[in-house]
DODRENKE-721965 format. One line per 8 residues: their letters; for each residue x, y, z of C-alpha. Coordinates in steps of 0.05 Angstrom, whole numbers. Each point is the difference from the previous one (the first is absolute). Last residue first. Layout:
BEGIN
a> X Y Z; ...
//
This chain:
BEGIN
aaagrpta> 211 224 -239; 23 73 1; 1 31 69; -55 48 23; -22 -46 56; 53 -51 19; -5 -65 -39; -8 -62 43
lealymmr> -33 42 54; 27 -24 66; -19 -56 46; 5 -21 72; -51 -52 20; -20 -20 70; -44 -61 9; -50 -12 55
slagseal> -31 -68 9; -67 -28 20; -24 -72 -10; 66 -27 25; -30 -32 62; 39 46 47; -21 62 -40; -73 -20 1
sivadlyr> -1 -14 75; 37 63 17; -45 44 -44; -62 -35 29; 22 12 72; 15 73 -18; -70 9 -29; -34 -34 59
qdreiret> 40 45 48; -19 63 -39; -73 -19 2; 3 -14 75; 34 67 12; -52 37 -42; -59 -34 35; 29 14 69
glahelea> 4 74 -10; 56 46 -23; 25 37 62; -28 -44 55; 11 -64 -40; 72 23 -13; 13 14 74; -27 -68 21
rhtqiarl> 36 -38 -56; 69 29 12; 41 -65 3; -47 -40 -45; -3 56 -52; 75 8 3; 10 -75 -9; -46 1 -61
rgganrlv> 37 59 -30; 67 -35 10; -26 -65 -31; -29 38 -60; 66 36 -12; 44 -60 10; -44 -44 -44; -4 51 -55
satrdese> 76 10 6; 10 -74 -12; -40 6 -64; 51 48 -30; 22 -44 -58; 50 41 -39; 5 25 -72; 55 39 -33
llrfgaak> 15 40 -63; -62 -16 -41; -2 41 -65; -63 41 -11; -40 17 -63; -69 -22 24; 7 -67 -36; 66 -9 37
lm> -34 12 67; -56 -48 -16
//
């Protein structure tokens, strides 16, 4: 897809581990500060956020969710002759 859009791939990296770290950290923070968060944001919001993070962790651990990072540049810089 990148090539079809005129880009050249320079680098790609699987960043799924960062999804797990981020979701796990957010989940631990919710659990640690649950009372204060429920007071500030409401119980429904906290429960929804916790269900979302549980799902993200489950999907990433099972391989159904991944995050990829792509670094690309225009194959032909704008204004340059092809």
